C-alpha positions in Angstrom: -14.5 -13.7 9.7 -15.3 -17.1 9.2 -12.3 -19.1 9.0 -12.5 -20.8 5.1 -10.2 -24.0 5.8 -13.0 -25.9 6.3 -14.8 -25.1 3.5 -15.5 -27.0 0.5 -15.4 -23.9 -2.1 -17.8 -24.5 -4.7 -17.5 -22.2 -7.4 -20.2 -20.5 -9.8 -19.2 -22.4 -12.9 -20.1 -25.9 -11.7 -22.6 -24.8 -9.4 -25.9 -26.2 -11.4 -24.5 -29.7 -11.1 -25.6 -29.7 -7.5 -28.5 -31.5 -6.6 -31.0 -29.7 -3.8 -30.2 -32.2 -1.7 -26.2 -32.0 -1.8 -26.6 -28.2 -2.0 -28.1 -28.3 1.3 -26.0 -30.6 2.4 -22.9 -28.6 1.8 -24.6 -25.7 3.3 -25.5 -27.4 6.5 -21.5 -28.5 6.8 -21.0 -24.9 6.5 -23.5 -24.1 9.1 -21.9 -26.4 11.8 -18.8 -25.1 11.0 -20.0 -21.4 11.7 -22.2 -22.6 14.8 -18.6 -24.0 16.0 -16.2 -20.9 15.6 -18.7 -18.1 15.8 -18.5 -16.1 18.9 -20.9 -16.9 21.4 -22.1 -13.7 21.9 -23.5 -13.2 18.3 -27.3 -11.1 19.0 -30.0 -13.6 20.0 -32.3 -10.8 20.0 -33.9 -12.5 17.0 -35.2 -15.5 19.2 -38.6 -13.6 19.6 -39.1 -14.1 15.3 -37.6 -17.7 15.6 -40.4 -19.0 18.2 -43.0 -16.8 16.2 -42.1 -18.6 12.9 -42.1 -22.2 15.1 -45.5 -21.6 16.0 -47.0 -21.2 12.8 -49.6 -24.4 12.1 -48.3 -25.1 8.3 -44.9 -24.3 7.7 -44.7 -26.0 4.6 -46.9 -23.4 3.4 -44.9 -20.9 4.4 -41.4 -22.7 3.3 -40.8 -19.3 1.2 -41.5 -17.0 4.2 -38.3 -15.1 4.6 -39.4 -12.7 7.7 -37.7 -14.4 10.2 -34.6 -14.8 8.4 -34.7 -11.1 7.2 -35.0 -10.4 10.9 -32.3 -12.0 12.0 -29.9 -10.8 8.7 -31.2 -7.4 10.0 -29.9 -8.0 13.6 -26.5 -9.1 12.1 -27.3 -12.5 13.6 -25.0 -14.6 11.5 -25.4 -18.2 13.3 -29.4 -18.1 13.9 -29.6 -16.7 10.4 -28.0 -19.6 8.8 -29.7 -22.0 11.0 -33.0 -21.1 9.8 -32.2 -21.1 6.2 -30.8 -24.4 6.7 -33.6 -25.8 8.5 -36.4 -23.9 5.9 -34.2 -25.1 2.9 -34.3 -29.2 3.8 -37.9 -29.1 5.2 -38.9 -27.6 2.0 -37.0 -30.6 -0.3 -34.6 -27.9 -1.7 -37.3 -25.2 -2.8 -36.1 -21.8 -1.4 -37.7 -18.3 -2.4 -35.7 -15.5 -3.8 -36.4 -13.3 -0.8 -34.7 -16.1 1.5 -32.0 -16.1 -0.9 -31.5 -12.7 -0.8 -31.8 -12.4 2.7 -28.7 -15.1 3.2 -26.3 -13.4 0.8 -26.9 -10.3 2.9 -25.5 -12.8 5.5 -22.8 -13.7 3.5 -21.8 -9.8 2.5 -22.1 -8.8 5.8 -19.5 -11.2 7.4 -17.6 -11.0 4.6 -17.1 -14.3 3.4 -16.7 -15.0 -0.3 -16.5 -18.8 0.1 -20.3 -19.0 1.6 -21.1 -16.7 -1.0 -20.2 -18.8 -4.0 -22.1 -21.9 -2.6 -25.6 -19.6 -2.3 -25.0 -18.6 -5.9 -24.6 -22.1 -6.8 -28.0 -22.7 -5.3 -29.5 -19.4 -6.9 -28.2 -21.1 -10.1 -29.7 -24.3 -9.1 -33.3 -22.7 -8.2 -33.2 -20.5 -11.0 -33.5 -17.2 -9.2 -29.8 -16.2 -10.6 -31.2 -14.2 -14.1 -35.0 -13.8 -13.6 -35.3 -12.5 -9.9 -34.1 -8.6 -9.9 -33.5 -8.7 -5.9 -31.4 -11.6 -5.9 -29.1 -10.6 -8.8 -28.8 -7.5 -6.8 -28.0 -9.1 -3.5 -25.7 -11.3 -5.6 -23.8 -8.2 -6.9 -23.4 -6.5 -3.7 -22.5 -9.6 -1.9 -19.9 -10.0 -4.0 -18.9 -6.2 -4.4 -18.4 -6.5 -0.1 -16.5 -9.5 -0.5 -14.0 -7.4 -2.6 -14.6 -9.8 -5.6 -15.2 -6.8 -8.0 -15.0 -8.8 -11.2 -17.1 -11.4 -10.3 -20.1 -8.7 -9.2 -19.4 -7.1 -11.9 -20.3 -10.3 -14.1 -23.0 -11.1 -12.1 -24.6 -7.4 -13.1 -23.8 -7.7 -16.7 -25.3 -11.1 -17.0 -28.9 -9.5 -15.6 -31.5 -9.3 -18.2 -33.6 -6.9 -16.1 -31.6 -4.0 -13.7 -33.3 -1.5 -11.4 -31.8 1.2 -9.5 -30.4 -1.1 -6.3 -28.6 -3.1 -8.7 -26.8 -0.2 -10.1 -26.2 1.0 -6.7 -25.2 -2.0 -5.2 -22.2 -2.1 -8.4 -21.6 1.9 -7.9 -21.1 1.3 -4.1 -19.0 -1.6 -4.6 -16.8 0.5 -6.9 -16.2 3.4 -4.1 -15.5 0.8 -1.5 -12.9 -0.8 -3.5 -11.8 3.2 -4.4 -12.4 2.5 -8.1 -13.7 6.1 -8.0 -13.3 6.5 -12.0 -15.3 3.5 -12.5 -18.0 4.7 -10.6 -18.1 7.5 -12.2 -18.4 6.1 -15.5 -21.2 3.7 -14.0 -22.7 6.4 -13.0 -23.0 8.1 -16.7 -23.8 5.0 -18.2 -26.7 4.2 -15.8 -28.0 7.5 -16.7 -27.5 6.7 -21.0 -29.5 3.5 -20.2 -32.6 5.5 -18.5 -32.0 4.2 -14.8 -33.9 6.9 -12.8 -30.8 7.8 -9.8 -32.3 8.8 -6.7 -30.7 10.5 -3.6 -28.2 7.9 -2.7 -27.3 7.6 -6.1 -26.2 10.9 -6.4 -24.7 11.4 -3.0 -22.4 8.0 -4.1 -21.2 9.5 -7.0 -20.5 12.6 -5.5 -18.5 10.7 -3.1 -16.2 9.3 -5.9 -15.9 12.5 -7.6 -14.4 14.0 -4.3 -12.3 11.4 -4.3 -10.6 12.0 -7.6 -11.1 15.7 -7.1 -12.6 16.4 -10.7 -14.5 19.2 -10.4 -15.2 18.9 -14.0 -17.1 15.8 -13.6 -19.2 17.2 -10.5 -20.5 19.9 -11.9 -21.8 17.6 -14.4 -23.1 15.7 -11.6 -24.6 18.6 -10.0 -26.6 19.5 -12.9 -28.1 16.1 -13.3 -29.0 16.4 -9.2 -30.7 19.8 -9.9 -32.3 17.9 -13.2 -34.0 15.2 -11.2 -35.4 18.1 -8.5 -32.9 17.3 -5.6 -32.0 20.7 -5.7 -33.0 21.1 -1.7 -32.3 17.6 -0.5 -30.0 18.2 2.7 -28.4 14.9 1.7 -27.6 15.9 -1.6 -26.4 19.4 -0.8 -24.3 18.0 1.9 -23.0 15.6 -1.0 -22.1 18.5 -2.9 -20.5 21.0 -0.6 -17.9 17.8 0.2 -17.3 17.3 -3.5 -16.5 20.8 -3.8 -14.7 21.2 -0.7 -12.4 18.5 -1.9 -12.0 19.9 -5.6 -10.6 23.2 -3.6 -13.7 25.2 -4.7 -14.7 26.7 -1.6 -16.8 29.3 -2.9 -19.1 26.9 -4.5 -19.5 24.9 -1.1 -20.2 28.3 0.5 -22.8 29.0 -2.3 -24.6 25.7 -1.6 -24.4 26.0 2.1 -26.0 29.5 1.9 -28.9 28.3 -0.7 -30.2 25.5 1.6 -33.2 25.7 2.9 -32.9 23.3 5.8 -30.1 22.5 7.0 -28.6 19.3 9.7 -25.6 19.1 11.8 -23.7 17.2 8.9 -24.2 20.4 7.0 -22.7 22.8 9.2 -19.6 19.8 10.1 -19.1 19.2 6.1 -18.7 23.1 5.6 -16.2 23.4 9.0 -14.4 20.5 6.9 -14.2 21.9 3.7 -12.8 24.9 5.2 -10.5 23.6 7.2 -9.5 21.2 4.4 -8.5 24.3 2.1 -6.5 26.2 4.7 -9.3 28.9 5.5 -9.2 28.0 9.4 -10.4 31.6 10.5 -13.6 31.4 8.4 -14.2 27.5 9.9 -13.5 28.9 13.4 -16.4 32.0 12.8 -18.8 29.3 11.1 -18.3 27.0 14.6 -19.4 30.3 16.6 -22.3 30.8 14.2 -23.7 27.3 14.3 -23.7 27.3 18.1 -27.6 29.4 17.5 -28.4 26.7 15.0 -27.2 23.1 16.2 -28.6 22.3 19.6 -26.3 19.5 20.4 -22.9 19.1 19.1 -21.7 15.6 17.9 -18.7 13.7 17.6 -18.3 14.8 14.2 -18.4 18.2 15.1 -15.9 18.0 17.7 -13.6 16.0 15.5 -13.9 18.9 13.2 -13.4 21.7 15.4 -10.7 20.5 17.5 -8.9 19.7 14.3 -8.8 23.2 13.5 -7.5 23.7 17.0 -4.7 21.9 15.8 -4.1 23.6 12.2 -4.1 27.2 14.1 -2.4 25.7 17.2 -5.0 27.0 19.5 -4.1 25.3 22.7 -6.4 27.2 24.9 -9.3 26.4 22.8 -8.5 22.6 22.5 -8.5 22.7 26.5 -12.0 24.5 26.7 -13.1 21.4 24.1 -11.3 18.9 25.8 -13.5 19.8 29.2 -16.6 19.8 27.0 -15.9 16.6 25.4 -15.5 15.2 29.0 -18.6 17.1 30.4 -20.8 15.7 27.5 -19.3 11.7 28.1 -17.7 11.5 24.4 -14.4 10.8 26.1 -15.5 7.0 25.2 -15.5 8.5 21.6 -12.0 6.8 19.7 -12.7 9.5 17.1 -12.6 12.6 18.8 -9.9 11.5 21.9 -7.6 10.7 18.9 -8.1 14.1 17.1 -7.8 15.7 20.6 -4.8 13.4 21.1 -3.6 15.0 17.5 -4.2 18.5 18.5 -2.1 18.7 21.7 1.0 17.1 19.5 0.7 19.8 17.3 0.4 22.1 20.1 3.7 20.8 21.3 2.1 19.0 24.4 3.2 15.7 23.5 2.9 14.3 27.0 -0.7 15.5 27.3 -1.1 13.8 24.1 0.6 10.6 25.6 -1.5 10.6 28.6 -4.6 10.8 26.6 -3.6 8.1 24.4 -2.7 5.7 27.1 -6.2 6.3 29.1 -8.0 4.9 26.0 -7.3 1.3 25.7 -10.5 0.6 24.8 -10.3 2.6 21.7 -6.5 1.9 20.7 -6.9 1.1 17.2 -4.6 1.5 14.2 -5.7 5.2 13.7 -4.8 6.6 17.3 -1.6 4.3 17.3 -0.9 6.1 13.7 -1.7 9.8 15.4 0.4 8.9 18.6 3.4 8.2 16.5 2.8 11.0 14.1 2.8 13.5 17.3 6.5 11.8 18.4 8.1 12.0 15.1 6.5 16.1 14.5 8.0 16.9 18.0 11.3 15.6 17.5 11.1 12.6 20.2 11.9 9.8 17.1 13.0 7.3 20.1 9.5 7.6 21.1 7.7 6.9 17.7 10.1 3.9 17.3 9.2 2.4 20.8 5.5 2.9 19.8 5.9 1.4 16.9 7.7 -1.7 18.0 4.9 -1.6 21.0 1.6 -1.3 18.7 2.8 -4.7 16.6 3.4 -6.6 19.9 0.0 -5.5 21.0 -1.4 -7.5 17.7 -2.1 -4.0 16.4 -1.2 -4.4 12.6 0.1 -1.3 10.9 -1.5 -0.1 7.7 -0.1 2.1 4.7 -0.6 5.4 6.7 0.9 4.3 9.7 4.1 3.2 7.7 4.1 6.2 5.7 4.1 8.5 8.8 7.0 6.3 10.1 8.9 7.0 6.8 8.7 10.6 7.1 11.4 10.2 10.6 14.9 11.1 9.6 16.8 7.9 10.5 19.7 6.4 8.3 18.7 2.9 8.1 15.1 3.2 9.1 13.9 3.2 5.3 15.4 -0.1 5.1 13.9 -1.4 8.7 10.4 -0.3 7.1 10.5 -1.4 3.8 11.5 -4.7 5.3 8.2 -4.6 7.1 6.4 -3.1 4.4 7.4 -6.2 1.9 6.5 -8.7 4.8 2.9 -7.3 4.9 2.5 -6.9 1.4 2.1 -3.3 1.3 5.2 -2.5 -1.2 2.0 -1.7 -3.9 0.5 0.4 -2.3 0.7 4.1 -3.7 1.0 6.1 -0.5 3.2 3.6 1.0 5.4 3.5 -2.0 5.4 7.3 -2.4 6.7 7.6 1.1 9.3 4.9 0.8 10.9 6.3 -2.3 10.4 9.8 -0.3 12.4 8.9 2.6 15.1 7.1 0.0 15.1 10.2 -2.1 16.1 12.1 1.5 19.0 9.8 1.7 20.1 10.3 -1.7 19.4 6.5 -2.5 18.2 6.8 -6.0 18.3 2.9 -6.7 16.3 1.8 -4.2 13.8 4.9 -4.6 13.3 3.6 -8.2 13.2 0.1 -7.9 10.4 1.2 -4.9 8.8 3.5 -7.8 8.8 0.4 -10.2 6.7 -2.0 -7.6 3.7 0.9 -7.1 1.0 -0.5 -9.1 -1.2 2.8 -9.8 1.4 5.3 -10.0 -0.4 8.5 -9.2 0.8 12.2 -9.7 2.3 12.3 -6.3 4.3 9.4 -6.9 5.5 10.6 -10.4 6.3 13.7 -8.8 8.1 12.0 -5.6 10.4 10.1 -8.6 10.7 13.4 -10.1 12.0 15.4 -7.0 14.5 12.1 -6.1 16.2 12.9 -9.1 16.3 16.5 -8.6 17.9 16.0 -5.3 20.7 13.8 -6.4 21.1 16.3 -9.3 20.4 14.2 -12.1 18.3 16.5 -14.6 18.2 13.7 -17.3 16.9 11.3 -14.9 14.3 14.0 -13.7 13.7 15.0 -17.6 13.0 11.0 -18.4 10.9 10.6 -15.6 8.6 13.5 -16.4 8.4 12.6 -20.3 7.2 8.9 -19.1 4.8 10.7 -16.6 2.6 12.1 -19.6 3.4 9.3 -21.9 1.3 7.6 -19.4 -1.5 10.1 -19.3 -0.7 11.8 -15.6 -1.3 15.4 -15.5 1.7 17.3 -13.8 0.7 19.8 -11.2 2.7 22.5 -9.8 4.1 20.5 -7.5 5.8 18.1 -10.3 7.0 21.2 -12.5 9.0 22.8 -9.6 10.6 19.8 -8.9 11.6 19.6 -12.8 12.7 23.0 -12.5 15.0 22.3 -9.2 16.4 19.3 -11.5 17.4 22.0 -13.9 19.4 24.4 -11.6 22.0 21.0 -11.1 25.5 22.0 -12.6 25.5 19.7 -15.4 21.8 20.6 -16.5 21.6 22.1 -20.1 21.2 26.0 -19.7 17.9 25.9 -21.9 16.2 22.7 -20.4 15.3 25.0 -17.8 13.5 27.5 -19.8 11.9 24.7 -21.6 10.1 23.7 -18.1 9.5 27.4 -18.0 7.9 27.0 -21.0 5.5 23.9 -20.1 4.7 25.8 -16.6 3.1 28.7 -18.6 1.6 25.7 -21.1 -0.2 24.0 -17.7 -0.9 27.4 -16.0 1.0 27.0 -13.3 3.7 29.8 -13.6 2.4 31.9 -10.9 2.0 29.3 -8.2 4.5 30.0 -5.4 6.8 27.1 -5.4 6.9 27.2 -9.2 7.9 31.0 -9.5 10.5 30.2 -6.7 11.6 27.6 -8.3 12.0 29.7 -11.6 13.9 32.3 -9.5 16.3 30.1 -7.7 17.0 27.9 -11.0 17.5 30.9 -13.2 19.8 32.9 -10.7 21.8 29.2 -10.2 22.0 28.9 -14.3 23.5 32.2 -14.6 20.5 34.0 -16.1 20.0 36.8 -13.1 17.9 38.9 -15.1 15.7 36.3 -16.0 15.5 35.4 -12.4 14.8 39.1 -11.5 11.7 39.4 -14.2 10.0 36.2 -12.5 10.8 37.9 -8.8 9.1 41.1 -9.9 6.1 39.1 -11.8 5.5 37.1 -8.9 2.3 38.2 -6.9 3.1 36.2 -4.0 6.5 36.1 -2.4 8.1 33.7 0.4 10.8 34.0 2.2 12.5 31.5 -0.4 11.5 33.5 -3.4 13.2 36.6 -1.6 16.0 34.2 -0.1 17.0 33.0 -3.9 16.8 36.6 -5.2 19.3 38.0 -2.7 21.8 35.0 -2.9 21.5 35.2 -6.8 22.4 38.9 -6.6 25.2 37.5 -4.4 26.7 35.0 -6.0 26.8 37.2 -9.5 28.5 40.1 -8.0 25.4 42.5 -7.5 26.0 43.0 -4.0 24.5 46.7 -3.7 21.3 44.7 -5.0 20.9 42.3 -2.6 21.4 44.7 0.1 18.5 46.9 -1.8 16.4 43.9 -1.8 17.1 42.9 1.7 16.5 46.6 3.0 13.1 46.0 0.8 12.4 42.6 2.6 12.8 44.2 6.1 10.8 47.3 5.0 7.9 44.6 4.1 8.0 43.2 7.5 8.7 39.5 5.5 10.0 37.0 7.6 13.6 36.0 7.9 15.4 32.9 8.4 19.3 32.0 8.8 19.6 31.7 5.4 18.4 35.0 4.1 21.3 36.8 6.6 23.5 33.7 5.4 22.8 35.5 1.8 23.4 39.0 2.9 26.8 37.9 4.6 28.0 36.4 1.2 26.9 39.6 -0.5 29.3 41.4 1.5 32.0 38.8 1.5 32.2 38.6 -2.7 32.8 42.8 -2.5 34.6 42.9 0.6 32.2 44.8 2.5 33.8 43.8 5.8 32.0 46.3 8.5 28.6 46.0 6.9 28.8 42.3 6.8 29.7 42.1 10.5 26.8 44.5 11.3 24.2 42.3 9.5 25.7 39.3 11.7 25.1 41.2 14.9 21.8 42.1 13.9 20.9 38.4 13.2 21.6 37.5 16.6 20.6 40.6 18.3 17.5 42.2 16.6 16.1 39.0 15.2 16.9 36.2 17.9 18.7 34.0 15.3 21.5 31.3 16.3 24.1 31.6 13.5 25.1 28.2 12.5 28.6 26.5 11.4 27.6 28.1 7.7 27.0 31.6 9.5 30.2 31.2 10.9 32.2 29.9 8.2 30.9 32.8 5.6 31.7 35.2 8.5 35.5 33.4 8.5 35.2 34.1 4.4 34.2 37.8 4.9 37.3 38.3 7.3 39.9 36.3 5.6 39.2 37.6 1.9 40.1 41.3 3.2 43.4 40.0 4.3 42.4 40.4 8.3 43.5 37.3 9.5 43.9 38.0 13.1 40.6 38.8 13.4 39.9 35.6 11.8 41.2 33.5 14.4 39.8 35.6 16.9 36.0 35.1 15.7 37.2 31.1 15.0 38.1 30.8 19.2 35.2 32.9 19.9 32.9 30.0 18.0 30.1 28.3 20.6 31.2 25.0 19.1 34.1 23.2 17.7 34.7 24.8 14.2 34.0 22.1 11.6 35.8 21.4 8.5 33.5 24.3 6.4 35.6 26.9 8.5 39.0 25.4 8.6 38.6 24.9 4.3 37.4 28.4 4.1 40.8 29.9 6.1 43.2 27.3 4.0 41.5 28.8 1.0 42.5 32.4 2.1 45.9 31.3 3.1 46.7 30.3 -0.6 45.6 34.0 -1.7 47.3 35.4 1.0 49.9 33.2 0.8 50.2 32.5 4.6 52.1 29.6 5.3 52.3 29.2 9.0 48.5 29.6 9.2 47.8 27.7 6.3 49.5 24.9 8.0 47.5 25.1 10.9 44.0 25.1 9.0 45.3 22.1 7.0 46.3 20.1 10.3 42.8 20.5 11.7 41.1 19.4 8.3 43.5 16.5 8.4 42.2 15.4 11.8 38.5 15.9 10.9 38.7 14.6 7.1 41.9 12.9 6.6 40.7 11.8 2.8 39.5 15.0 1.3 41.8 15.6 -1.4 41.2 19.5 -1.3 43.4 19.9 2.0 46.6 18.4 0.3 45.9 20.2 -3.0 45.5 23.8 -0.9 48.1 23.1 1.4 50.3 22.1 -1.7 49.4 25.1 -3.8 50.6 27.3 -0.9 53.7 25.4 -0.5 54.1 26.3 -4.1 53.4 29.5 -4.3 56.1 30.5 -1.5 58.7 28.2 -3.2 58.8 25.6 -0.7 58.9 22.7 -3.2 60.4 19.9 -0.3 57.1 20.3 2.3 55.5 20.3 -1.1 56.9 17.3 -2.2 55.9 15.8 1.5 52.3 16.9 1.0 51.7 14.9 -2.2 53.6 11.6 -0.9 51.0 11.9 1.9 48.5 12.1 -0.5 50.1 8.8 -2.2 50.4 7.0 1.3 46.7 7.6 2.4 45.4 6.9 -1.2 43.8 10.4 -1.5 43.0 10.9 -5.2 43.1 14.6 -6.5 39.6 15.8 -8.0 40.8 16.8 -11.7 39.7 20.4 -13.1 37.1 20.3 -15.6 35.4 22.6 -17.4 32.1 22.6 -20.1 30.2 24.4 -22.2 26.7 23.4 -24.0 26.5 23.9 -27.5 22.6 23.5 -29.2 21.3 21.0 -26.4 24.5 19.0 -25.8 27.2 18.8 -23.2 31.0 19.4 -23.8 33.3 18.9 -21.4 37.0 19.2 -21.1 39.9 18.8 -18.6 43.5 20.7 -18.6 45.5 19.8 -22.2 42.4 17.7 -23.3 42.8 16.7 -26.8 40.1 14.1 -26.8 37.7 16.7 -28.6 36.7 15.7 -32.4 37.4 19.5 -32.5 40.6 19.6 -31.0 42.8 20.8 -34.0 40.6 23.8 -34.7 39.9 24.4 -30.6 44.3 24.6 -30.1 44.3 26.6 -33.3 41.8 28.8 -32.0 43.9 28.8 -28.7 46.9 30.2 -30.5 45.7 32.6 -32.5 43.7 34.0 -29.5 47.0 34.3 -27.5 49.2 36.0 -29.9 45.9 38.4 -30.3 46.3 38.8 -26.2 49.8 39.7 -26.7 49.4 41.9 -29.0 46.7 44.1 -26.4 49.6 43.9 -23.7 48.6 40.4 -22.2 51.7 38.7 -20.2 50.9 35.4 -19.0 51.3 35.4 -15.0 53.1 32.1 -14.7 52.8 32.1 -10.6 49.5 30.5 -11.0 51.4 27.4 -12.8 52.3 25.3 -9.4 55.3 23.4 -10.8 58.8 23.6 -10.8 59.5 24.5 -14.9 60.6 26.3 -17.6 58.8 29.9 -17.9 58.1 28.9 -21.7 56.4 25.3 -20.5 54.5 27.1 -17.7 53.0 29.6 -20.4 52.2 26.7 -22.2 50.3 24.7 -19.2 48.4 28.1 -18.7 47.2 28.0 -22.2 46.1 24.6 -22.0 43.7 25.3 -18.8 40.7 23.5 -19.0 38.6 26.9 -19.0 40.3 28.0 -21.7 39.7 25.4 -24.1 35.9 25.6 -23.3 36.3 29.2 -24.3 38.4 28.3 -27.3 35.4 25.9 -28.7 32.3 28.3 -27.7 34.0 30.9 -30.0 34.4 28.9 -33.1 30.8 26.8 -32.5 28.5 29.8 -31.8 28.1 33.0 -34.5 29.5 36.3 -33.2 28.1 37.9 -30.9 26.5 35.0 -29.0 26.8 34.8 -25.3 29.0 31.9 -23.7 28.1 30.4 -20.7 31.2 28.1 -19.1 31.3 25.9 -16.1 34.1 24.7 -13.9 34.1 22.5 -10.7 37.3 24.2 -9.1 38.2 28.1 -8.4 39.1 29.9 -12.2 42.9 30.7 -11.7 43.8 34.5 -11.9 45.4 34.4 -15.3 42.5 32.5 -16.9 40.3 35.3 -15.3 42.7 37.9 -16.9 42.5 36.6 -19.7 38.8 36.0 -20.0 38.2 39.7 -19.7 40.1 40.7 -22.7 38.3 38.2 -24.6 35.1 39.5 -23.6 36.4 43.0 -24.6 38.4 41.7 -28.1 35.2 39.4 -29.2 33.2 41.9 -28.1 30.8 38.6 -26.4 29.2 38.4 -22.9 31.0 35.5 -21.0 29.0 33.9 -18.1 31.6 31.9 -15.8 30.5 29.9 -12.7 33.1 28.5 -10.9 33.0 26.4 -7.3 33.3 30.1 -5.7 30.4 32.4 -7.7 29.5 33.5 -10.9 31.6 35.8 -13.0 30.5 37.9 -15.6 33.0 39.3 -17.7 31.9 42.0 -20.1 33.7 44.7 -22.2 36.6 43.9 -20.6 35.2 44.0 -16.8 34.5 41.1 -14.7 30.8 41.8 -12.3 33.4 40.3 -9.1 35.8 43.1 -9.6 38.9 41.0 -9.2 37.4 40.4 -6.0 36.9 36.7 -5.7 
């Protein structure tokens, strides 16, 4: 890069004021700067051409000749080219022909140096070659585009009275180099509209732009144009068409182009292989590689890179090693791209040590790509410390990270890493790039830092569908359905079309407890509108969402319509059945999954054991737990042991529960002890409850649930003194009890209630309905169970306190706010009390309503006086 500090910048707008001598003087100063600061090892092979030029008898007659200058330019000899140009310019009194200006402009673009190019542009204006000479105009456009001065290049282009295909190509190529692919495609169609005849290089370039956009419809239009202009069988155009179709996901079209080619070169085979790999069709790509061996005399570096990448995707270590030997045999071990791909293949096959050996043996080829690939390999193999060390060493060695390096580092799940990388990103001015911004906000989302993610999102200049989807996913992971919905609305307002991943994230957000019941159905309709309801990520999200929102029938309907199912769908459906109390359906589905040979994981067995837990199927649950370990080789996690503790303790088998806890291969965590404490409350086991509470106090001293459960155990046993001591301990440690809250959605609005709540606008009607409802229940034989009131008070007062529980307020409001027969769906953040459970069962029969209630434990479907839980929860 030519230093610019010593240059006196001369802009085009005042270049016309330069006299020829002044222009020459300015360029002479520039040439001196170049001569002193360029690398002395620049190619001097153009010396022969310079000597031949010096021997011409009449140099004045040849003042406009640019043959030696063209030779220097073609060889990349910057210093000799500038010296020659200035010498000719000085000897000819400032008169320079267009060919010489075109050549020196190519030098400016090859460096590239905008300041130098602007001075030559000034000289073009002075000499009158800026508008009348098509060759000079094309060179000016090409120079500005290579210097990434897109606006200046476009201004020159628009000012030209006459343009040929080379001029159009210069601008089109510049747009592609600056990733303005949509502008490049628009320029191609404008070029056609103005009657310019495209050549095969035009088609190759515009197809490259279409491929980068993934715009299959535009690609097909360009394809039709290429056929119209007679390039149907041209190898270059056919290769570009295959690349375009493959990157647009149209593999069959790419294969059809390949099969229809009369002549193929090695690029043709490589392009189709790469396209198959890109679309996950590795088996076909491997077969194509074997077929190519009889048609390709010699494998190229590109072939090796593609096939080695194929080995990485298939984790085919044996073939990767064979190709490694072939690479060494053919002398490609010095090719950075091949060795980087080989290194990546070893990493993905779990051979991190071999990958690191290759990396260390290629010091001459260690660039930002190889460093990034090695860092990515460490992260994939869970060696985060080595990845961080390499990232630090990379910068120490003077290799500047690029956007892919930063985005790769951000995939590592380290708590403080997003903030540290974010600081580096800002320092190196990468924060506005979509790939980095998306990686940053995704990283913040993993750590539930929604505010930081949103600030990063606002900084991204050109938000693509991936960036919008990542921001939406961030809100979904935080359970913020309103935030996710707002992002989706803004995305569509900006004209960004959602894809299946965007919609699946929005559906996931609808599964949060505070999301409206009907919101998920609306996004289901949106998925149908965009024809992606059958995409596996969308249909699986729908199954999970419907199951978690209480619509188990809708979840089952979506599940049964799925063409393809992954284990996420199976797990969601089994878990949904278990949560809704349909344990037998959950176990039947598990057996079907087993019969079809679907891959199972720990989540599958967790759902099955949960189904057994919610139905009291102790022996079946134990058998599934043993089968998971014995038959499937799945190591139980803390969640599995907690579920088994729940299974035994719910059934009152507390001795077996303690034996299970004592036999755990790791110390029991808070989840295990909290589960046991909850069971001790149900079975009123004071001593065991006290032990569980002591364990929890040592692990999580500020968790209010421990104090509340222990207090309830003491209350139920009539040990008021011990209960008061627990309450005092809470006050001493400043632990706040989580308030019980219930909510119900009516007409897209959430109505929340707490016990004895009178803040609702319809409180008078709600309490009137409660009074009437209680009276009717007593007529039907209802007797309040005041043992659920854990306070010392008179029986009448206890009954009044029961009647004002938050779930009953939500129920009464639902009854007066909806038409007769409508289904009610109530959510509660804590476990529903036994007396309220009895009341809701009776109300479902009296009011002839289906009432669905989701508490912190499970779903309860009340219908005709019966609950789906079988009174076992």
